[in-house]
C-alpha positions in Angstrom: -83.5 -6.3 44.2 -83.8 -4.0 47.1 -83.0 -0.3 47.3 -83.4 2.5 49.7 -81.6 4.9 47.5 -83.0 5.4 44.1 -81.4 8.1 42.0 -82.6 7.6 38.4 -79.6 6.6 36.3 -81.3 6.1 33.0 -78.2 5.6 30.8 -76.1 3.0 32.5 -76.0 1.3 35.9 -72.7 2.1 37.6 -72.1 -1.1 39.5 -69.9 -3.9 38.1 -72.1 -6.4 36.2 -71.6 -9.2 38.8 -73.2 -7.1 41.4 -76.1 -6.1 39.1 -77.1 -9.8 38.9 -76.1 -11.3 42.2 -76.7 -8.7 44.9 -80.1 -7.8 46.3 -79.6 -4.0 46.4 -81.3 -0.9 47.6 -80.3 0.4 44.5 -81.1 -1.8 41.7 -80.6 -1.9 38.9 -80.7 -1.5 37.4 -81.7 1.1 35.6 -83.5 3.4 38.0 -82.0 4.3 41.3 -84.2 6.2 44.1 -82.3 7.6 47.2 -83.6 7.1 50.7 -82.2 9.0 53.7 -83.2 10.1 57.1 -83.1 13.3 58.9 -84.1 14.3 62.4 -84.3 17.1 64.9 -83.2 17.6 68.4 -84.7 15.2 71.0 -86.6 18.1 72.6 -89.0 20.5 71.0 -87.8 24.0 70.4 -90.1 26.7 69.3 -87.3 28.6 67.6 -86.5 25.5 65.5 -89.6 24.0 63.9 -89.6 20.3 63.5 -88.8 19.3 59.9 -91.4 16.5 59.9 -94.1 19.0 60.9 -93.0 21.4 58.2 -93.3 18.6 55.6 -96.9 17.6 56.5 -99.7 18.3 54.1 -102.5 19.3 56.5 -105.1 19.1 53.7 -104.6 15.3 53.6 -105.9 12.8 56.1 -103.1 10.2 57.1 -105.8 7.6 57.0 -106.6 8.5 53.3 -103.0 8.7 51.9 -100.2 8.5 54.4 -97.5 9.2 51.9 -99.0 12.5 50.8 -99.9 13.4 54.4 -96.3 12.9 55.5 -94.5 14.3 52.5 -97.0 16.4 50.5 -96.1 19.8 52.1 -92.5 19.4 51.1 -93.3 18.1 47.6 -95.6 21.1 46.9 -92.8 23.5 47.8 -90.0 21.7 46.0 -90.6 21.2 42.2 -88.4 18.8 40.3 -85.3 20.6 38.9 -84.8 20.6 35.2 -81.7 18.4 35.3 -83.4 15.7 37.5 -85.8 12.9 36.7 -87.1 13.0 40.3 -86.6 15.1 43.4 -86.6 14.3 47.1 -84.6 14.3 50.3 -82.2 11.8 49.0 -81.1 14.1 46.2 -80.2 16.7 48.9 -78.0 14.0 50.4 -76.5 13.3 47.0 -75.7 17.0 46.7 -73.9 16.9 50.0 -71.9 13.9 48.9 -71.0 15.5 45.5 -69.6 18.5 47.3 -67.5 16.4 49.6 -66.2 14.3 46.7 -65.4 17.3 44.6 -63.3 18.7 47.5 -61.4 15.5 47.7 -60.8 15.5 43.9 -59.6 19.1 43.8 -57.3 18.5 46.7 -55.8 15.5 44.9 -55.5 17.5 41.7 -53.4 20.2 43.4 -51.2 17.8 45.4 -47.8 16.5 44.2 -48.8 12.9 44.6 -46.6 9.8 44.4 -47.0 8.2 40.9 -49.4 5.3 41.2 -50.9 6.4 44.5 -54.6 6.7 45.0 -54.3 10.5 45.2 -52.5 10.6 41.8 -55.2 8.5 40.2 -58.0 10.6 41.6 -56.3 13.9 40.6 -55.4 12.8 37.1 -58.9 11.3 36.6 -60.4 14.6 37.5 -58.1 16.5 35.2 -58.9 14.1 32.3 -62.6 14.3 32.7 -62.9 18.0 33.4 -60.7 18.9 30.3 -63.7 20.0 28.2 -61.6 21.8 25.6 -59.3 18.8 25.1 -62.3 16.4 24.9 -64.0 18.7 22.3 -60.8 18.7 20.1 -60.5 14.9 20.4 -64.0 14.3 19.1 -64.5 10.6 18.1 -60.8 10.1 17.6 -60.1 8.1 20.8 -62.4 5.4 19.5 -60.8 5.2 16.0 -58.5 2.2 16.8 -61.5 0.2 18.0 -63.7 1.2 15.1 -60.9 0.2 12.7 -60.5 -3.1 14.4 -64.3 -3.7 14.1 -64.2 -2.8 10.4 -61.5 -5.4 9.8 -63.7 -8.3 11.0 -63.9 -10.9 8.3 -65.1 -14.0 10.1 -67.4 -15.0 12.9 -64.3 -15.9 14.9 -63.0 -12.4 14.4 -66.4 -11.1 15.6 -66.3 -13.1 18.8 -62.7 -12.1 19.5 -63.4 -8.4 19.1 -66.6 -8.7 21.1 -64.8 -10.3 24.0 -62.2 -7.4 23.9 -65.0 -4.8 23.9 -66.7 -6.5 26.8 -63.4 -6.2 28.7 -63.4 -2.5 27.9 -66.9 -2.0 29.2 -69.0 -2.3 26.1 -72.0 -4.5 26.6 -72.4 -6.7 23.5 -73.7 -10.1 22.5 -74.4 -11.4 26.0 -74.0 -10.8 29.7 -71.2 -12.2 31.7 -70.3 -12.2 35.3 -67.8 -13.8 37.6 -69.2 -14.4 41.1 -70.1 -17.1 43.6 -71.7 -20.3 42.4 -75.3 -20.1 43.8 -75.2 -23.8 44.7 -71.7 -23.8 46.1 -70.9 -20.5 47.7 -67.3 -21.4 48.4 -66.6 -21.5 44.6 -66.3 -18.7 42.1 -68.0 -19.4 38.8 -68.3 -17.9 35.4 -71.9 -16.9 34.6 -73.5 -16.1 31.2 -76.9 -14.6 30.8 -79.0 -12.7 28.3 -77.8 -9.3 27.2 -76.6 -7.4 24.2 -79.6 -5.0 23.9 -79.4 -1.3 23.4 -82.5 -0.6 25.4 -82.5 -1.7 29.0 -85.4 -4.1 28.9 -86.8 -6.5 26.3 -90.3 -5.1 26.7 -89.2 -1.8 25.2 -89.1 -3.7 21.9 -92.6 -5.0 22.1 -95.0 -3.1 24.4 -97.5 -0.8 22.6 -98.4 1.8 25.3 -97.8 5.4 24.4 -94.8 5.9 26.7 -93.0 2.8 25.4 -93.7 3.8 21.8 -92.1 7.2 22.5 -88.9 5.5 23.9 -88.7 3.1 21.0 -88.9 5.9 18.5 -86.3 7.9 20.3 -84.0 4.9 20.4 -84.4 4.4 16.6 -83.5 8.0 16.1 -80.5 7.7 18.3 -79.3 4.7 16.3 -79.5 6.8 13.1 -77.7 9.7 14.6 -75.0 7.5 16.0 -74.2 6.2 12.5 -74.2 9.7 11.1 -71.7 10.6 13.8 -69.4 7.8 12.6 -69.4 9.5 9.1 -72.0 7.4 7.3 -74.3 9.2 4.8 -78.0 9.4 5.5 -79.0 6.4 3.4 -76.3 4.1 4.8 -77.0 5.3 8.3 -80.7 4.7 8.0 -80.1 1.2 6.6 -77.5 0.3 9.3 -79.8 1.6 12.1 -82.7 -0.4 10.9 -80.7 -3.6 10.6 -79.2 -3.3 14.1 -82.6 -2.5 15.5 -84.1 -5.6 13.9 -81.2 -7.8 15.2 -81.7 -6.5 18.7 -85.4 -7.1 18.4 -84.8 -10.8 17.6 -82.5 -11.1 20.6 -85.1 -9.4 22.8 -87.7 -11.9 21.7 -85.5 -14.6 23.1 -85.0 -12.7 26.4 -86.9 -13.4 29.6 -89.3 -10.9 31.1 -88.4 -9.1 34.3 -90.4 -11.2 36.7 -89.0 -14.4 35.1 -85.4 -13.3 35.9 -85.9 -13.3 39.7 -86.2 -17.1 40.4 -82.6 -18.4 41.1 -83.6 -22.0 40.4 -85.0 -21.4 36.9 -82.1 -19.2 36.0 -79.4 -21.7 37.0 -78.0 -24.2 34.5 -74.5 -25.4 35.1 -73.0 -26.8 31.9 -69.5 -28.2 31.1 -67.6 -26.6 28.2 -67.8 -29.7 26.0 -71.6 -29.7 26.2 -71.6 -25.9 25.7 -69.7 -26.3 22.5 -72.1 -29.0 21.2 -75.2 -27.0 22.0 -74.1 -23.5 21.1 -71.7 -24.6 18.4 -71.3 -21.3 16.5 -69.4 -19.9 19.4 -65.9 -21.1 20.0 -66.1 -21.1 23.8 -62.5 -21.9 24.6 -61.3 -19.1 22.4 -64.0 -16.8 23.7 -63.0 -17.3 27.4 -59.3 -17.0 26.4 -60.0 -13.6 24.9 -61.8 -12.6 28.1 -58.7 -13.4 30.0 -59.7 -16.8 31.5 -56.9 -19.3 31.5 -58.8 -22.4 32.5 -62.4 -23.2 33.0 -64.3 -26.5 33.0 -67.9 -25.3 33.3 -70.1 -22.2 33.3 -73.5 -21.3 34.7 -76.0 -20.3 32.1 -78.9 -18.1 33.2 -81.2 -18.3 30.2 -80.3 -21.1 27.7 -82.9 -20.0 25.2 -81.1 -16.7 24.7 -77.9 -18.5 23.8 -79.8 -20.6 21.3 -81.1 -17.4 19.6 -77.6 -15.8 19.7 -76.1 -19.0 18.2 -78.6 -18.8 15.3 -78.0 -15.1 14.7 -74.3 -15.7 14.5 -75.0 -18.2 11.7 -77.5 -16.2 9.7 -77.0 -12.5 10.3 -74.5 -10.9 7.8 -71.2 -9.8 9.3 -71.8 -6.3 8.0 -74.8 -6.0 10.4 -72.8 -7.4 13.3 -70.0 -4.9 12.6 -72.5 -2.0 12.7 -73.9 -3.5 15.9 -70.5 -3.5 17.6 -69.7 0.0 16.3 -73.0 1.4 17.6 -72.6 -0.1 21.1 -69.0 1.1 21.3 -70.2 4.6 20.6 -73.3 4.3 22.9 -71.2 3.0 25.9 -68.6 5.7 25.3 -70.6 8.8 24.5 -71.0 10.1 28.1 -67.2 10.4 28.3 -66.8 12.2 25.0 -67.5 15.5 23.2 -70.7 17.4 23.6 -72.2 16.4 20.3 -71.9 12.7 21.0 -73.2 13.1 24.6 -76.1 15.3 23.4 -77.4 12.6 21.1 -77.3 10.0 24.0 -78.9 12.5 26.4 -81.7 13.2 23.9 -82.5 9.5 23.8 -82.4 9.2 27.6 -84.8 12.1 27.9 -87.6 9.8 26.5 -87.1 7.6 29.6 -86.2 10.1 32.3 -88.1 13.2 31.3 -85.1 15.2 32.4 -85.0 18.6 30.7 -81.3 19.3 30.8 -78.1 17.4 31.5 -76.5 17.1 34.9 -73.6 19.4 35.6 -70.4 18.1 34.1 -68.6 17.8 37.4 -71.3 15.7 38.8 -71.2 13.4 35.8 -67.5 13.1 36.3 -68.0 12.0 39.9 -70.6 9.4 38.8 -68.0 8.0 36.3 -65.3 8.1 38.9 -67.5 6.0 41.2 -67.8 3.4 38.4 -64.1 3.4 37.7 -62.6 3.3 41.2 -65.2 4.2 43.8 -63.6 2.3 46.6 -60.3 4.1 46.0 -62.1 7.3 46.5 -63.9 5.9 49.5 -60.5 5.4 51.3 -60.2 9.2 51.4 -63.9 9.8 52.1 -64.3 7.8 55.3 -61.2 9.4 56.9 -63.1 12.7 57.0 -66.8 11.8 57.2 -67.6 8.7 59.1 -66.5 8.6 62.8 -66.3 5.4 64.9 -69.2 6.5 67.1 -71.6 6.6 64.2 -70.4 3.1 63.0 -71.1 1.7 66.5 -74.6 3.1 66.6 -75.7 1.2 63.5 -73.8 -1.9 64.5 -75.9 -2.0 67.6 -79.0 -1.3 65.6 -78.4 -4.4 63.5 -78.3 -6.5 66.6 -81.5 -5.0 67.8 -83.2 -5.9 64.5 -81.7 -9.4 64.6 -83.1 -9.9 68.1 -86.6 -8.7 67.0 -86.5 -11.1 64.0 -85.5 -14.0 66.3 -88.6 -13.3 68.4 -90.8 -13.1 65.3 -89.6 -16.4 63.9 -90.0 -18.2 67.2 -93.7 -17.0 67.5 -94.7 -17.8 63.9 -97.9 -19.8 63.9 -97.7 -21.0 60.3 -94.1 -22.4 60.4 -93.1 -25.8 61.7 -90.5 -26.2 64.5 -87.9 -27.8 62.2 -88.0 -25.0 59.6 -88.0 -22.4 62.5 -84.7 -23.9 63.8 -83.1 -23.6 60.3 -84.4 -20.1 59.9 -82.9 -19.1 63.3 -79.6 -20.6 62.3 -79.6 -18.6 59.1 -80.5 -15.5 61.0 -77.7 -15.9 63.5 -75.2 -16.4 60.6 -76.1 -13.2 58.8 -72.9 -11.1 58.5 -73.1 -7.4 59.0 -70.8 -5.0 57.2 -71.3 -1.4 58.4 -69.7 1.8 57.1 -66.6 0.7 55.2 -64.4 -2.4 54.6 -61.6 -3.5 56.9 -59.5 -4.3 53.9 -59.3 -2.1 50.8 -58.9 -3.2 47.2 -55.5 -2.7 45.7 -55.8 -0.3 42.7 -52.0 -0.1 42.1 -52.3 -1.9 38.7 -55.0 0.6 37.5 -53.5 3.1 35.0 -55.1 6.5 35.1 -53.5 9.4 33.3 -54.4 12.9 32.0 -55.2 11.6 28.5 -58.7 11.0 27.0 -61.4 10.5 29.6 -63.0 7.6 27.6 -59.7 5.7 27.6 -59.4 6.0 31.4 -62.9 4.5 31.7 -61.9 1.7 29.3 -58.8 0.9 31.3 -60.8 0.9 34.5 -63.2 -1.6 33.0 -60.3 -3.8 32.0 -58.9 -3.5 35.5 -62.3 -4.7 36.9 -62.4 -7.6 34.4 -58.9 -8.7 35.4 -59.8 -8.3 39.0 -62.8 -10.8 38.7 -61.1 -13.2 36.3 -58.3 -13.6 38.9 -60.8 -14.8 41.4 -61.4 -18.0 39.4 -59.9 -21.0 41.2 -59.2 -19.1 44.4 -61.0 -19.1 47.8 -64.0 -16.8 48.1 -63.1 -13.6 49.9 -66.1 -13.1 52.1 -64.7 -9.8 53.5 -65.1 -8.0 50.2 -67.5 -5.2 49.6 -69.6 -4.7 46.5 -70.2 -1.0 47.1 -68.0 1.9 48.0 -68.4 3.6 51.4 -69.8 6.8 49.9 -72.7 5.0 48.2 -76.3 5.8 49.2 -77.4 2.3 49.0 -77.3 -1.0 50.8 -77.7 -4.7 49.8 -78.2 -8.2 50.9 -76.0 -10.8 49.2 -77.5 -14.3 49.4 -74.3 -16.1 48.5 -72.6 -14.6 51.5 -75.7 -14.3 53.7 -74.7 -10.8 54.5 -76.0 -7.3 54.7 -73.8 -4.4 53.6 -74.5 -0.9 54.8 -72.1 1.7 53.4 -71.4 4.9 55.3 -73.2 6.9 52.7 -76.6 5.5 53.5 -76.5 7.1 56.9 -75.5 10.7 55.9 -78.0 13.5 56.6 -77.2 16.8 55.1 -76.7 19.5 57.7 -77.1 17.1 60.6 -74.7 15.3 62.9 -75.6 11.7 63.7 -75.9 12.6 67.4 -78.7 15.1 66.5 -81.0 12.4 65.2 -83.6 11.1 67.6 -84.3 7.4 68.0 -87.9 7.5 66.9 -87.0 8.9 63.6 -83.8 6.8 63.1 -85.6 3.6 63.9 -88.2 4.4 61.2 -85.6 5.3 58.7 -82.5 3.2 59.4 -83.8 0.2 61.3 -86.9 -0.3 59.3 -86.2 0.8 55.7 -82.5 -0.3 55.6 -81.4 -2.8 58.2 -84.7 -4.6 58.7 -85.4 -4.5 54.9 -82.0 -6.0 54.1 -82.2 -8.8 56.6 -85.7 -9.7 55.5 -84.3 -10.1 52.0 -82.6 -13.2 53.3 -86.1 -14.6 53.9 -88.1 -13.2 51.0 -89.5 -15.2 48.1 -86.0 -15.8 46.6 -83.6 -15.1 49.5 -85.4 -17.8 51.6 -84.1 -20.4 49.0 -80.5 -19.9 50.1 -79.2 -21.6 53.3 -77.1 -20.1 56.1 -73.9 -20.7 54.1 -75.2 -19.0 51.0 -76.1 -22.1 49.0 -79.2 -22.4 46.8 -80.7 -25.3 48.6 -84.2 -26.2 49.8 -84.2 -26.2 53.7 -87.9 -25.7 54.1 -90.6 -28.3 55.0 -93.0 -28.7 52.1 -96.0 -27.4 54.0 -94.1 -24.3 55.2 -93.2 -23.5 51.6 -96.9 -23.8 50.8 -97.9 -21.4 53.6 -95.2 -18.9 52.7 -96.3 -18.9 49.0 -99.9 -18.3 50.0 -98.9 -15.2 51.9 -96.7 -14.0 49.1 -99.6 -14.4 46.7 -101.6 -12.0 48.9 -98.9 -9.3 48.7 -98.7 -9.8 44.9 -102.4 -9.2 44.7 -102.2 -6.1 46.9 -99.5 -4.4 44.8 -101.2 -5.4 41.5 -104.0 -3.0 42.6 -101.8 0.1 42.5 -101.8 2.3 39.4 -99.0 4.9 39.9 -99.2 6.5 36.5 -101.9 6.6 33.7 -103.2 3.1 33.3 -99.9 1.4 34.2 -100.0 -0.9 37.2 -97.3 -2.1 39.6 -96.0 -5.6 38.7 -96.8 -7.4 41.9 -95.0 -10.6 40.8 -91.8 -8.8 39.9 -91.8 -6.6 43.0 -92.8 -9.1 45.6 -89.4 -9.6 47.1 -89.0 -5.9 47.7 -92.5 -5.6 49.0 -92.0 -8.5 51.4 -88.7 -6.8 52.6 -90.4 -3.4 53.1 -93.2 -5.0 55.2 -90.7 -7.1 57.2 -88.5 -4.1 57.7 -91.2 -1.9 59.1 -92.4 -4.6 61.5 -88.9 -5.4 62.7 -88.1 -1.8 63.1 -91.2 -1.3 65.2 -90.5 -4.3 67.4 -87.0 -3.0 68.1 -88.1 0.6 68.6 -90.8 -0.4 71.1 -88.1 -1.7 73.4 -86.1 1.6 73.5 -86.2 4.2 76.2 -87.4 6.8 73.7 -90.5 4.7 73.0 -91.2 4.0 76.7 -90.9 7.6 77.7 -93.6 8.6 75.2 -92.4 12.2 74.9 -93.6 14.1 71.9 -91.1 15.7 69.4 -92.5 18.2 67.0 -96.0 17.5 68.2 -95.8 13.8 67.3 -95.8 10.8 69.6 -92.9 8.3 69.3 -95.1 5.9 67.4 -96.2 8.6 64.9 -92.7 9.8 64.5 -91.5 6.3 63.8 -93.9 5.8 60.9 -93.4 9.4 59.6 -89.6 8.6 59.7 -90.2 5.7 57.4 -92.3 7.8 55.0 -89.8 10.6 55.1 -87.2 8.2 53.6 -89.4 7.9 50.5 -90.1 11.7 50.2 -89.9 11.9 46.4 -91.8 13.3 43.4 -91.0 11.7 40.1 -91.7 12.5 36.5 -94.2 10.4 34.7 -91.6 9.1 32.3 -89.6 7.8 35.2 -92.6 6.1 36.8 -93.5 4.4 33.5 -89.9 3.2 33.0 -89.7 2.0 36.6 -92.8 -0.1 36.3 -91.4 -1.8 33.3 -87.8 -2.3 34.2 -87.5 -2.2 38.0 -88.3 -4.8 40.7 -89.1 -2.0 43.2 -92.5 -0.3 43.4 -92.6 3.5 43.3 -92.0 5.4 46.5 -95.6 6.3 47.2 -96.6 2.6 47.1 -93.6 1.6 49.2 -95.1 3.7 51.9 -98.8 3.1 51.7 -98.5 -0.6 50.8 -96.8 -1.9 53.9 -98.6 0.6 56.3 -101.9 -0.8 55.3 -100.9 -4.1 56.8 -99.6 -2.9 60.1 -101.9 -2.7 63.2 -99.6 -0.3 65.1 -99.9 2.2 62.2 -103.7 2.0 62.4 -103.5 2.8 66.1 -100.9 5.6 65.7 -103.0 7.5 63.2 -106.5 6.3 64.1 -107.2 4.5 60.8 -110.8 3.1 60.8 -113.0 1.0 58.5 -114.1 3.2 55.5 -110.7 5.0 55.3 -108.7 4.4 52.1 -105.7 3.2 54.1 -107.8 0.6 55.9 -107.7 -3.0 54.8 -109.8 -5.6 56.6 -108.0 -8.3 58.6 -108.9 -10.8 55.9 -106.8 -8.9 53.3 -103.9 -7.8 55.4 -100.6 -9.5 54.6 -98.6 -11.1 57.4 -95.6 -13.2 56.5 -92.7 -12.7 59.0 
């Protein structure tokens, strides 16, 4: 995965599940999200307006010793992490700006007399429903009672599977993961994917690792399990027994789940199986009925990501008592719903999340409402957003920048010494076919069938989840819509989708608080936008996993064997480099799991540099804020990763995220780039210096 924006969302990823699996995002995943933005100053120095880059410099640090702290340390010292945040940096200021814009849109919709069923009506009613704190407090757990009663009536495994499928449709993650998206080996077809899932903690290693931070999270989760059952009215003894049994069940499922680094390889996580064979192998699950309950009318095969997980699930359905399964479903219903309910239920969930995020107090309610609205109908909100905040001139600037990066990549491929001519030609074809999507979609999703009213917030969220389920189920058997976007325009993120061979750059990724786009100088923008976003995303099409997909988006080997060998040797060097980093305590970066992002970062900075070196701004050589164009380019890249993070977040990220922390994403690639050495006079003996024999060069 690939993210430039990384706001930590420690409770639930807000993207639909199909995107969490298939898209290579600047915002993974996942679990933790960091935000990258760019800011700039006027193109000429003005004594009365000090350059923001110069103000952020830590003059006590030598750039050849620690470039990240040199570039960003001054700002970090002056801006401690707020109590309601797990990290703090420039991207969070952008998020504040976006929040304020979206709140204004919601308040306007609330006060309008909108046509029933219109986007404005849905937005206004959603805002009313979620901001009705008095009503939500009076409701308590009552909105969930019909589902809790349905769970309690389960008498057979067939009942269990039927109710589980219904809960999945309503946004409750139980039993397994499911996803409807393009077939990796036939990108013109939509397929039903099944993968490991069903855990209450976000990663299987939380159940087994023994370091102090993981033990703290595990203890907090077990406490949350107990408190959840108490909230459902169970006495202390029954609650403790139920919590223990559910935790033990999840631990057994976690044992059958693959580690983070083993989930990245698309070949080893692709097993297409017809339904007859599925029924024979995983016999305890009535698959035809399961899919019917999901809403699927006809299906002849599925793609299984991790078969060993389904083996374990099949066994647990046979031997685990129904009473344990019912408690499991009830707990996950409450856990997935708590953020949309009364303060007592939310507080229990927040207390658990603190063990992961280190956040001292909850985010303001109205911001949590906007986060939920993004999950429910972000693109509907985006229709109103882009009308006010993303002019055509800005869109054109970044469209042009994509082409500048594409040209730079073409030149790099043509001059590669390690790649054969035949593979080069295929790489050039793939590069030429990369589709760019900038700003916002040309065609909007139709949300007319989504029912949003002023009733319980949690029920609006459940109906939104059902809408998304139906939306993706209806794709089965139909032509692939390659114009579709997987992110809303206001998202501070971007992604590369290998099945479409496309880069998607929402309008939100280009927002700079307090700045107009025409105020941003080219040196800075090329460091920020061209390098860390556009170049990064295009390089994902040629990283350790993206390179396995051809120009049409199919998982197919188009490389000559010796070229693959050469590529893997270089990738092994970047793995070793990042394995050396120790961001917090004794915890190291997982170089294997993060290699795709590290390859994309390095490629992005090199491509951005090549493109920038052809601009008039570079050729003129004029200083801005006391920095040469070259220095400003590299400082611009570093500024995008201007963050300080709590230790809890760093520890969680190293376990659950395929992205290295922000400091390493600056210092790591810089140490491999000769132009950086020249710009900041890096010499042998400096900490940022790596001898030629250790520097990584791939693209």
